FIZA-312360 format. One record per atom (N, C-alpha, C, O): residue in three letters; x, y, z. Coordinates in steps of 0.02 Angstrom, whole numbers, padded with zeros to 5 digits, always signed. Atoms other than C-alpha are relative to their C-alpha. Layout:
! residues N
AlaXYZ ...
! end
This chain:
! residues 224
Unk-00074+00000+00061 Unk+05857+04770+05784 Unk+00019-00073+00011 Unk+00053-00089+00060 Unk-00049+00083-00009 Unk+05906+04574+05760 Unk+00026-00018-00069 Unk+00006+00002-00123 Unk-00048+00051+00027 Unk+06026+04463+05678 Unk-00034-00043-00044 Unk-00077-00079-00020 Unk+00020+00055+00021 Unk+05988+04364+05541 Unk+00060-00039+00002 Unk+00043-00089+00034 Unk-00062+00024+00018 Unk+06178+04295+05508 Unk+00007-00072+00044 Unk+00039-00118+00020 Unk+00005+00065-00046 Unk+06160+04155+05639 Unk-00058-00060-00020 Unk-00046-00120-00013 Unk+00055+00034+00021 Unk+05972+04093+05566 Unk+00036-00026-00057 Unk+00031-00086-00072 Unk-00049+00045+00070 Unk+06104+04072+05396 Unk+00022-00026+00018 Unk+00070-00021-00020 Unk-00049+00054-00020 Unk+06191+03951+05473 Unk-00010-00040+00017 Unk+00034-00082+00025 Unk+00040+00044-00036 Unk+06073+03854+05542 Unk-00049-00049-00067 Unk-00091-00021-00102 Unk+00049+00020+00036 Unk+05988+03723+05435 Unk-00061+00011-00003 Unk-00099-00013+00040 Unk+00072-00012+00001 Unk+05821+03800+05358 Unk-00046-00020+00046 Unk-00021-00074+00061 Unk+00047+00042-00039 Unk+05668+03743+05483 Unk-00052+00044-00030 Unk-00051+00105-00039 Unk+00070-00033+00020 Unk+05490+03768+05418 Unk-00046-00025+00012 Unk-00029-00078+00038 Unk+00075+00034-00025 Unk+05297+03713+05452 Unk-00030+00025-00070 Unk-00018+00061-00119 Unk+00049-00007+00065 Unk+05166+03697+05348 Unk-00052+00036+00064 Unk-00055+00031+00125 Unk+00044-00017-00049 Unk+05029+03788+05407 Unk-00067+00004-00024 Unk-00115+00022+00010 Unk+00035+00015+00049 Unk+04928+03758+05266 Unk-00024-00066-00050 Unk+00023-00098-00074 Unk-00041+00057+00052 Unk+04902+03622+05154 Unk+00059+00045-00057 Unk+00057+00106-00061 Unk-00074-00053+00032 Unk+05063+03695+05041 Unk-00017+00053+00012 Unk-00040+00086-00034 Unk-00016-00087-00013 Unk+05066+03857+05112 Unk+00043-00046+00038 Unk+00024-00097+00068 Unk-00054-00003-00065 Unk+05240+03846+05211 Unk+00031+00062+00014 Unk+00046+00101-00032 Unk-00044-00023-00035 Unk+05328+03947+05336 Unk+00057-00011+00016 Unk+00066-00058+00055 Unk-00066-00008-00005 Unk+05508+03981+05336 Unk+00027+00044+00058 Unk+00006+00097+00081 Unk+00003-00026-00061 Unk+05594+04003+05475 Unk+00052+00066-00012 Unk+00062+00109+00031 Unk-00027-00086+00016 Unk+05696+04154+05394 Unk-00050+00031-00027 Unk-00026+00057-00077 Unk+00022-00047-00005 Unk+05564+04245+05376 Unk-00038+00016-00078 Unk-00044+00074-00097 Unk+00052+00000+00027 Unk+05446+04194+05224 Unk-00011-00062-00017 Unk+00021-00113-00001 Unk+00072+00026+00049 Unk+05288+04114+05104 Unk+00013-00048-00023 Unk-00009-00021-00074 Unk-00010+00031+00022 Unk+05327+03982+05042 Unk-00067-00035-00064 Unk-00079-00093-00048 Unk+00069+00059+00022 Unk+05174+03896+04929 Unk+00001-00015-00079 Unk-00010+00022-00127 Unk-00021+00049-00010 Unk+05216+03749+04867 Unk-00039-00007-00082 Unk-00017+00001-00139 Unk+00013+00005+00111 Unk+05077+03714+04707 Unk+00039+00067-00044 Unk+00072+00047-00092 Unk-00021-00051+00058 Unk+05137+03910+04616 Unk+00079-00009+00009 Unk+00111-00001-00043 Unk-00057-00006+00016 Unk+05307+03892+04664 Unk+00001+00053+00025 Unk+00062+00059+00031 Unk-00007-00090-00025 Unk+05300+04067+04728 Unk+00039-00001+00083 Unk+00022-00047+00120 Unk-00034-00005-00064 Unk+05422+04117+04898 Unk-00050+00089-00014 Unk-00063+00117-00068 Unk+00041-00071-00004 Unk+05314+04299+04955 Unk+00051+00005+00076 Unk+00067-00035+00120 Unk-00036-00030-00046 Unk+05418+04424+05058 Unk-00052+00072+00036 Unk-00101+00102+00013 Unk+00045-00076+00000 Unk+05356+04579+05151 Unk+00016+00050+00038 Unk+00002+00045+00098 Unk-00028-00038-00033 Unk+05427+04715+05203 Unk+00059-00004+00023 Unk+00084-00037+00069 Unk-00132+00022+00009 Unk+05638+04726+05183 Unk-00009+00072+00015 Unk+00048+00094+00009 Unk-00029-00091+00010 Unk+05633+04921+05199 Unk+00065-00008-00021 Unk+00098+00006+00030 Unk-00044-00036+00024 Unk+05793+04931+05097 Unk+00021+00060+00014 Unk-00017+00108+00009 Unk-00005-00059-00033 Unk+05911+05063+05174 Unk-00050+00036+00031 Unk-00086+00085+00022 Unk+00040-00048-00070 Unk+05837+05084+05335 Unk+00048+00028+00037 Unk+00029+00079+00066 Unk-00032-00042-00021 Unk+05990+05133+05405 Unk+00037+00057-00032 Unk+00082+00082+00002 Unk-00023-00034+00050 Unk+06036+05249+05259 Unk-00036+00072+00044 Unk-00013+00117+00080 Unk+00039-00017-00021 Unk+05868+05312+05288 Unk-00014+00074+00070 Unk-00049+00124+00078 Unk+00014-00023-00078 Unk+05899+05369+05472 Unk+00094+00055+00016 Unk+00108+00101+00054 Unk-00043-00056-00012 Unk+06079+05438+05445 Unk+00010+00064-00052 Unk+00050+00111-00054 Unk+00020-00082+00045 Unk+06023+05568+05314 Unk-00039+00057+00031 Unk-00040+00112+00004 Unk+00037+00002-00044 Unk+05913+05612+05448 Unk+00003+00050+00075 Unk-00033+00084+00112 Unk-00041-00012-00095 Unk+06056+05643+05603 Unk-00036-00049+00004 Unk-00095-00034-00003 Unk+00011+00044-00032 Unk+06022+05472+05653 Unk+00043-00029-00007 Unk+00048-00049-00065 Unk-00072+00045-00007 Unk+06170+05385+05680 Unk+00020-00083+00022 Unk+00049-00119+00062 Unk+00010+00100-00018 Unk+06134+05205+05652 Unk+00056-00029-00031 Unk+00089-00002-00075 Unk-00045+00026+00031 Unk+06245+05092+05617 Unk+00015-00019-00070 Unk-00038-00011-00101 Unk+00008+00017+00093 Unk+06301+05033+05413 Unk-00006-00049+00015 Unk+00043-00084+00028 Unk-00017+00069-00012 Unk+06217+04884+05447 Unk-00087-00008-00040 Unk-00133+00033-00037 Unk+00072+00014-00010 Unk+06059+04801+05385 Unk-00032-00030-00114 Unk-00083-00056-00136 Unk+00027+00021+00061 Unk+06061+04774+05176 Unk+00012-00069-00031 Unk-00021-00110-00062 Unk-00003+00065+00010 Unk+06177+04649+05174 Unk-00007-00059+00020 Unk+00008-00112-00007 Unk+00029+00047-00022 Unk+06115+04555+05272 Unk-00058-00029-00050 Unk-00063-00081-00083 Unk+00085+00030+00039 Unk+05929+04559+05194 Unk+00039-00041-00071 Unk+00029-00099-00088 Unk-00032+00030+00070 Unk+06042+04532+05023 Unk+00019-00079+00015 Unk+00003-00122-00027 Unk-00006+00085-00056 Unk+06084+04359+05123 Unk-00045-00043-00018 Unk-00062-00089-00055 Unk+00073+00060-00015 Unk+05947+04306+05177 Unk-00031-00001-00070 Unk-00019-00057-00093 Unk+00030+00018+00046 Unk+05852+04325+05016 Unk+00054-00054-00057 Unk+00028-00071-00110 Unk-00041+00014+00062 Unk+05993+04243+04908 Unk-00003-00067+00047 Unk+00008-00109+00004 Unk+00014+00053-00031 Unk+05966+04082+05057 Unk-00045-00023-00016 Unk-00048-00083-00027 Unk+00071+00064+00023 Unk+05774+04056+05010 Unk+00007+00007-00056 Unk-00009-00046-00083 Unk+00003+00026+00095 Unk+05796+04081+04818 Unk+00026-00065+00024 Unk-00010-00113+00012 Unk-00032+00073+00041 Unk+05932+03927+04843 Unk-00037-00032+00014 Unk-00059-00068-00031 Unk+00019+00049-00017 Unk+05847+03840+04947 Unk-00080-00037-00048 Unk-00095-00095-00059 Unk+00068+00003+00033 Unk+05660+03869+04847 Unk-00005-00024-00074 Unk-00042-00067-00099 Unk-00005-00003+00070 Unk+05717+03896+04669 Unk-00072+00006-00020 Unk-00101-00038-00051 Unk+00027-00024+00038 Unk+05581+04000+04637 Unk-00042-00005-00052 Unk-00008-00017-00102 Unk+00001-00015+00069 Unk+05468+04015+04502 Unk-00037+00086-00030 Unk-00044+00119-00082 Unk-00015-00072+00004 Unk+05430+04177+04558 Unk+00007+00028+00066 Unk+00013-00004+00118 Unk-00005-00011-00103 Unk+05441+04276+04719 Unk-00029+00081-00013 Unk-00008+00114-00061 Unk+00046-00044-00027 Unk+05317+04426+04781 Unk+00031+00035+00040 Unk+00027+00011+00097 Unk+00042-00041-00036 Unk+05349+04564+04854 Unk-00020+00058+00057 Unk+00004+00113+00048 Unk+00050-00034-00017 Unk+05231+04645+04991 Unk-00012+00069+00020 Unk-00057+00086+00059 Unk+00007-00047-00010 Unk+05263+04807+04988 Unk+00015+00042+00070 Unk-00022+00019+00113 Unk-00046-00013-00023 Unk+05379+04930+05114 Unk+00061-00057-00025 Unk+00076-00109+00005 Unk-00042+00055+00029 Unk+05516+04848+04987 Unk+00058+00061+00020 Unk+00116+00041+00025 Unk-00048-00067-00010 Unk+05611+05034+05027 Unk-00011+00011+00073 Unk-00071+00025+00081 Unk+00010-00046-00046 Unk+05619+05090+05198 Unk-00009+00084-00034 Unk-00064+00109-00021 Unk-00004-00096+00017 Unk+05642+05294+05123 Unk+00045-00008-00095 Unk+00076-00054-00122 Unk-00049+00015+00069 Unk+05715+05344+04936 Unk+00061-00022+00003 Unk+00089-00054-00041 Unk-00062+00036-00010 Unk+05870+05308+05015 Unk+00023-00094-00035 Unk+00076-00118-00055 Unk+00002+00077+00002 Unk+05838+05115+04985 Unk-00006-00016-00058 Unk-00012-00076-00072 Unk+00015+00040+00072 Unk+05818+05113+04799 Unk+00034-00014-00035 Unk+00022-00054-00081 Unk-00058+00012+00069 Unk+05957+05111+04705 Unk+00020-00075+00025 Unk+00032-00118-00018 Unk-00039+00077-00017 Unk+06021+04937+04837 Unk-00050-00043-00040 Unk-00032-00078-00088 Unk+00075+00038-00010 Unk+05822+04863+04832 Unk+00041-00033-00118 Unk+00069-00081-00147 Unk-00012+00032+00080 Unk+05840+04887+04615 Unk+00052-00048-00041 Unk+00046-00088-00087 Unk-00057+00049+00005 Unk+06012+04818+04614 Unk-00011-00063-00004 Unk+00015-00096-00050 Unk-00011+00053-00027 Unk+05972+04675+04683 Unk-00067-00029-00057 Unk-00055-00076-00095 Unk+00052+00015+00084 Unk+05786+04663+04543 Unk+00052-00012-00041 Unk+00073-00070-00036 Unk-00025-00025+00073 Unk+05876+04692+04411 Unk+00062-00080+00000 Unk+00072-00112-00052 Unk-00050+00070-00004 Unk+06014+04528+04472 Unk-00031-00058+00021 Unk-00011-00116+00026 Unk+00049+00082-00035 Unk+05882+04415+04540 Unk+00013-00058-00063 Unk+00021-00047-00123 Unk+00013+00081+00058 Unk+05883+04231+04443 Unk-00071-00032-00005 Unk-00095-00084-00028 Unk+00085+00035+00028 Unk+05706+04223+04445 Unk-00041+00103+00024 Unk-00016+00151+00053 Unk+00028-00037-00007 Unk+05568+04352+04443 Unk-00039+00052+00035 Unk-00100+00044+00037 Unk+00025-00028-00073 Unk+05528+04479+04576 Unk-00096+00053-00039 Unk-00098+00072-00097 Unk+00046-00023+00014 Unk+05342+04562+04558 Unk-00013+00065+00065 Unk-00054+00054+00110 Unk+00011-00047-00041 Unk+05345+04717+04662 Unk-00073+00031+00027 Unk-00109+00053-00018 Unk+00055-00043+00004 Unk+05192+04794+04749 Unk+00011+00034+00071 Unk+00027+00020+00129 Unk-00045-00047-00062 Unk+05221+04950+04830 Unk-00064+00018+00085 Unk-00119-00003+00102 Unk+00009+00026-00090 Unk+05191+04982+05028 Unk-00003+00074+00009 Unk+00036+00109-00023 Unk-00016-00069-00022 Unk+05151+05157+05113 Unk+00093+00018+00017 Unk+00095+00070+00050 Unk-00028-00020+00001 Unk+05333+05173+05119 Unk+00039-00009-00082 Unk+00099-00021-00078 Unk-00002-00001+00063 Unk+05360+05168+04937 Unk-00018+00038-00041 Unk-00003+00037-00100 Unk+00019-00067+00056 Unk+05287+05312+04868 Unk+00029+00042-00029 Unk+00008+00083-00070 Unk-00052-00069+00055 Unk+05456+05408+04820 Unk+00015-00044-00044 Unk+00049-00018-00089 Unk-00046+00029+00022 Unk+05502+05252+04741 Unk-00042-00018-00063 Unk-00097-00042-00051 Unk+00039+00036+00055 Unk+05441+05206+04549 Unk+00018-00072+00000 Unk-00029-00099+00030 Unk+00012+00073-00017 Unk+05483+05022+04552 Unk-00060-00022+00011 Unk-00096-00057-00025 Unk+00066+00081-00020 Unk+05347+04944+04641 Unk-00060+00078-00023 Unk-00060+00136-00003 Unk+00044-00056-00027 Unk+05189+05034+04582 Unk-00071-00047-00021 Unk-00126-00020-00027 Unk+00059+00023-00030 Unk+05069+04893+04582 Unk-00009+00015+00046 Unk+00031+00051+00077 Unk+00021+00004-00055 Unk+04964+04875+04714 Unk-00012-00082+00033 Unk-00004-00110+00087 Unk+00039+00057-00045 Unk+04892+04720+04734 Unk-00013-00063-00089 Unk-00027-00040-00144 Unk-00046+00031+00058 Unk+04938+04540+04605 Unk-00068-00079+00056 Unk-00086-00086+00115 Unk+00046+00062-00013 Unk+04813+04366+04614 Unk+00060-00061-00029 Unk+00087-00060-00084 Unk-00039+00053+00047 Unk+04920+04208+04586 Unk-00047-00068+00026 Unk-00047-00089+00084 Unk+00039+00069-00028 Unk+04799+04046+04592 Unk-00050+00045+00066 Unk-00056+00106+00071 Unk+00043+00002-00073 Unk+04687+04055+04758 Unk+00020+00046+00029 Unk-00001+00045+00087 Unk-00044-00044-00063 Unk+04792+04198+04835 Unk-00016+00075-00011 Unk-00039+00085-00067 Unk+00006-00056+00010 Unk+04775+04366+04840 Unk+00058+00048+00035 Unk+00061+00050+00097 Unk-00042-00051-00042 Unk+04920+04503+04878 Unk-00026+00089+00014 Unk-00061+00128-00018 Unk+00002-00075+00023 Unk+04929+04672+04932 Unk+00026+00012+00056 Unk+00033-00038+00092 Unk-00052-00017-00032 Unk+05032+04773+05051 Unk-00036-00009+00086 Unk-00005-00031+00135 Unk+00067-00009-00068 Unk+04881+04789+05205 Unk-00003+00074+00055 Unk-00033+00092+00106 Unk+00031-00092-00065 Unk+04888+04976+05286 Unk-00060+00010-00046 Unk-00075+00069-00035 Unk+00078-00018-00024 Unk+04697+04975+05207 Unk+00003-00026-00053 Unk+00040-00038-00100 Unk+00033+00056+00003 Unk+04590+04882+05182 Unk-00023-00021-00078 Unk-00042+00026-00113 Unk+00014+00031+00085 Unk+04554+04791+05002 Unk-00042-00048-00029 Unk-00036-00106-00008 Unk+00075+00048+00026 Unk+04411+04701+04920 Unk+00042-00064-00008 Unk+00098-00048-00029 Unk-00006+00072+00011 Unk+04455+04515+04908 Unk-00014-00047-00060 Unk-00069-00075-00056 Unk+00038+00020+00054 Unk+04429+04437+04757 Unk-00027-00082+00021 Unk+00016-00123+00034 Unk+00045+00037-00017 Unk+04274+04295+04797 Unk+00079-00052-00009 Unk+00131-00040-00040 Unk-00043+00052-00027 Unk+04371+04121+04866 Unk+00093+00017-00005 Unk+00134-00027-00019 Unk-00079-00010-00002 Unk+04554+04197+04875 Unk+00012+00002+00093 Unk-00017+00014+00146 Unk-00027-00034-00084 Unk+04639+04217+05031 Unk+00032+00047+00001 Unk+00051+00064-00055 Unk-00045-00044+00013 Unk+04736+04347+05070 Unk+00048+00006+00038 Unk+00047-00001+00099 Unk-00070-00013-00054 Unk+04914+04386+05114 Unk+00016+00059-00004 Unk+00022+00087-00058 Unk-00049-00067+00022 Unk+04990+04547+05157 Unk+00056-00026+00045 Unk+00081-00082+00053 Unk-00049-00010-00053 Unk+05108+04606+05287 Unk-00017+00080+00051 Unk-00056+00094+00098 Unk+00019-00077-00041 Unk+05119+04797+05344 Unk+00007-00003+00082 Unk+00038+00043+00108 Unk+00028+00005-00078 Unk+05069+04737+05548 Unk+00094-00035+00018 Unk+00124-00022+00070 Unk-00072+00000-00026 Unk+05253+04675+05556 Unk-00028-00043+00069 Unk-00014-00021+00125 Unk+00033+00038-00081 Unk+05161+04544+05699 Unk+00049-00031+00033 Unk+00102-00036+00002 Unk-00069+00035-00041 Unk+05277+04458+05821 Unk-00056-00023+00083 Unk-00109+00002+00102 Unk+00070+00037-00065 Unk+05195+04340+06000 Unk+00060+00034+00035 Unk+00114+00046+00010 Unk-00046-00002-00042 Unk+05270+04397+06176 Unk-00034-00050+00049 Unk-00086-00048+00082 Unk-00008+00062-00076 Unk+05288+04244+06294 Unk+00020+00025+00057 Unk+00073+00057+00055 Unk-00023+00014-00023 Unk+05292+04245+06448 Unk+00017-00052+00073 Unk-00016-00039+00123 Unk-00024+00064-00043 Unk+05359+04099+06566 Unk-00042+00022+00092 Unk-00023-00028+00124 Unk+00028-00012-00009 Unk+05251+04174+06715 Unk+00053+00014+00074 Unk+00023+00040+00120 Unk-00036-00049-00042 Unk+05417+04221+06843 Unk+00047+00051+00003 Unk+00095+00062+00040 Unk-00041-00037-00013 Unk+05460+04360+06770 Unk+00034+00005-00070 Unk+00034+00064-00089 Unk-00025+00008+00081 Unk+05538+04328+06591 Unk-00067-00007-00033 Unk-00123-00027-00018 Unk+00043+00022+00080 Unk+05470+04333+06405 Unk+00048+00020-00056 Unk+00093+00062-00053 Unk-00042-00023+00080 Unk+05547+04348+06231 Unk-00041-00001-00041 Unk-00084-00045-00040 Unk+00057-00044+00055 Unk+05450+04447+06079 Unk+00033-00046-00063 Unk+00091-00038-00082 Unk-00025+00048+00072 Unk+05472+04316+05922 Unk-00075+00013-00052 Unk-00135+00004-00047 Unk+00020+00006+00032 Unk+05434+04356+05777 Unk-00076-00046-00039 Unk-00073-00104-00019 Unk+00053+00038+00015 Unk+05257+04280+05689 Unk-00046-00004-00047 Unk-00042+00042-00087 Unk+00031-00005+00081 Unk+05137+04243+05550 Unk-00056-00001+00048 Unk-00051-00029+00102 Unk+00081-00002-00018 Unk+04952+04272+05598 Unk-00042-00038-00063 Unk-00045-00023-00123 Unk+00038+00056+00081 Unk+04845+04130+05486 Unk-00063-00001+00043 Unk-00065-00003+00104 Unk+00062+00033+00009 Unk+04665+04100+05471 Unk-00021-00030-00063 Unk+00012-00040-00114 Unk+00001+00040+00104 Unk+04584+04020+05317 Unk-00021+00049-00011 Unk-00081+00033-00008 Unk+00017-00067+00048 Unk+04547+04212+05241 Unk+00050+00024-00017 Unk+00069+00039-00073 Unk-00079-00043+00013 Unk+04718+04285+05295 Unk+00056-00021+00008 Unk+00063-00061+00054 Unk-00046+00024-00046 Unk+04874+04255+05312 Unk+00035+00080+00013 Unk+00014+00115-00033 Unk-00039-00044-00013 Unk+04985+04411+05374 Unk+00093-00008+00035 Unk+00107-00035+00089 Unk-00064+00035+00012 Unk+05192+04398+05349 Unk+00038+00031+00050 Unk+00036+00092+00059 Unk-00051-00046-00054 Unk+05306+04446+05477 Unk+00051+00064-00038 Unk+00043+00078-00097 Unk-00039-00015+00053 Unk+05433+04550+05416 Unk+00068-00019-00031 Unk+00102-00068-00013 Unk-00074+00042+00006 Unk+05586+04519+05345 Unk+00055+00039-00010 Unk+00107+00033-00043 Unk-00073-00068+00028 Unk+05684+04682+05357 Unk+00026-00040+00097 Unk-00004-00054+00149 Unk-00051-00005-00081 Unk+05837+04643+05509 Unk-00009+00051+00042 Unk+00020+00045+00096 Unk-00023-00047-00051 Unk+05807+04808+05593 Unk-00082-00009+00004 Unk-00102+00049+00010 Unk+00046-00004-00061 Unk+05619+04757+05658 Unk-00003-00047+00038 Unk+00019-00105+00033 Unk+00033+00022-00071 Unk+05554+04715+05806 Unk-00050-00047+00001 Unk-00053-00107+00015 Unk+00035+00057-00003 Unk+05409+04674+05782 Unk-00031+00022+00035 Unk-00009+00047+00087 Unk+00071-00026-00064 Unk+05215+04719+05857 Unk-00014-00052+00021 Unk-00029-00095-00020 Unk+00040+00041-00052 Unk+05160+04613+05988 Unk-00065-00020-00016 Unk-00101+00016+00019 Unk+00065+00024+00015 Unk+04992+04529+05921 Unk-00042-00040+00060 Unk-00103-00044+00061 Unk+00039+00044-00041 Unk+04950+04420+06064 Unk-00049+00009+00016 Unk-00088-00038+00023 Unk+00031-00027-00069 Unk+04847+04533+06166 Unk-00080-00006-00054 Unk-00134-00026-00031 Unk+00051-00009+00017 Unk+04733+04566+05998 Unk-00014-00060-00069 Unk-00049-00047-00118 Unk+00020+00085+00056 Unk+04725+04376+05881 Unk-00069-00009+00015 Unk-00083-00041+00066 Unk+00051+00055+00013 Unk+04544+04341+05837 Unk-00008-00062+00017 Unk+00039-00101+00027 Unk+00001+00044-00040 Unk+04481+04221+05899 Unk+00007-00078-00058 Unk+00011-00137-00039 Unk-00023+00056+00053 Unk+04512+04107+05735 Unk+00032+00013-00023 Unk+00024+00002-00083 Unk-00061-00009+00033 Unk+04677+04166+05700 Unk+00060-00048+00066 Unk+00072-00057+00126 Unk-00043+00051-00066 Unk+04806+04046+05750 Unk+00078+00041-00015 Unk+00101+00053-00071 Unk-00055-00011+00038 Unk+04982+04122+05788 Unk+00063-00037-00012 Unk+00087-00075+00031 Unk-00081+00050+00003 Unk+05148+04043+05727 Unk+00044+00020+00027 Unk+00059+00068-00009 Unk-00032-00020+00007 Unk+05279+04083+05809 Unk+00076+00005-00007 Unk+00096-00035+00036 Unk-00052+00013+00019 Unk+05473+04107+05747 Unk+00070-00023+00046 Unk+00126-00008+00026 Unk-00050-00010-00011 Unk+05584+04062+05854 Unk+00088-00031-00059 Unk+00081-00049-00117 Unk-00065+00037+00025 Unk+05786+03996+05795 Unk-00017-00062-00032 Unk-00042-00071-00087 Unk+00001+00059+00008 Unk+05782+03840+05792 Unk-00080-00058-00011 Unk-00083-00119+00001 Unk+00076+00007-00017 Unk+05584+03811+05777 Unk-00066+00018+00011 Unk-00090+00035+00065 Unk+00063-00034-00010 Unk+05416+03858+05725 Unk-00068-00029+00023 Unk-00095-00081+00003 Unk+00062+00037-00048 Unk+05269+03824+05831 Unk-00076+00073+00014 Unk-00079+00134+00025 Unk+00066-00064-00016 Unk+05069+03888+05849 Unk+00004+00012+00055 Unk+00036-00032+00083 Unk+00001-00061-00064 Unk+05061+03991+05993 Unk-00061-00004+00042 Unk-00109+00034+00032 Unk+00063+00020-00078 Unk+04937+03911+06170 Unk-00017+00039+00001 Unk+00024+00084+00005 Unk+00031-00066+00014 Unk+04811+04037+06152 Unk+00007+00023+00085 Unk+00008+00082+00100 Unk-00032-00011-00059 Unk+04854+04012+06352 Unk+00075+00045+00016 Unk+00098+00040+00072 Unk-00063-00005+00004 Unk+05025+04100+06319 Unk-00019+00067-00044 Unk+00031+00088-00073 Unk+00014-00066+00050 Unk+04943+04265+06216 Unk-00012+00046+00098 Unk-00023+00029+00156 Unk-00030-00031-00026 Unk+04972+04391+06308 Unk-00089+00026+00051 Unk-00136+00007+00016 Unk+00046-00003-00035 Unk+04816+04447+06447 Unk-00032+00043+00012 Unk-00010+00087+00049 Unk+00050-00060+00003 Unk+04656+04554+06424 Unk+00009+00028+00048 Unk+00010+00001+00103 Unk+00015-00075-00047 Unk+04658+04730+06506 Unk-00063+00001+00016 Unk-00086+00048+00048 
! end
């Protein structure tokens, strides 16, 4: 679990991961030419869905989601947002997500993920904008020719070691010439380490509170 409140108080940091494609430190992707803001894996209603099943998590998360969404919208004033699936964690998150979409000052395209099966607002499985193809990423999809695939689902993170027993795990973007895998936007997501399974062609962009940086290959987990 991580709290976005500290990040909201700092000036936003971002890095250009390819020409016109910017990774924002608040875990969003900005496509400059398209004026398109892309978010993955929000998991609205995470705490509520656990509480109705007897797991007494604190009432926390949805307010933080809304604050961070409003912050990135205010920064970029996008023409459109795309949410890349797993928009709700379970059915209990639907009302809050629907309320945000209705009140949003910009249109939001909702793509369905594997967690959205019982939430009818997300019906489309994929979308194409310019040379970009968007889908959740839980299944293999046929990518149109000359398109870069942009997905979520995997919640990538990077784990770094200092050689003296210390380590840190940070959310990450996985980038290659043909595919981008976004970090989870949910404040509940700790992330899944990608450091030991990254392909040779992939760059891992680590997202720390004050900076974004490509991870040196020497910092990846050693192969077992």
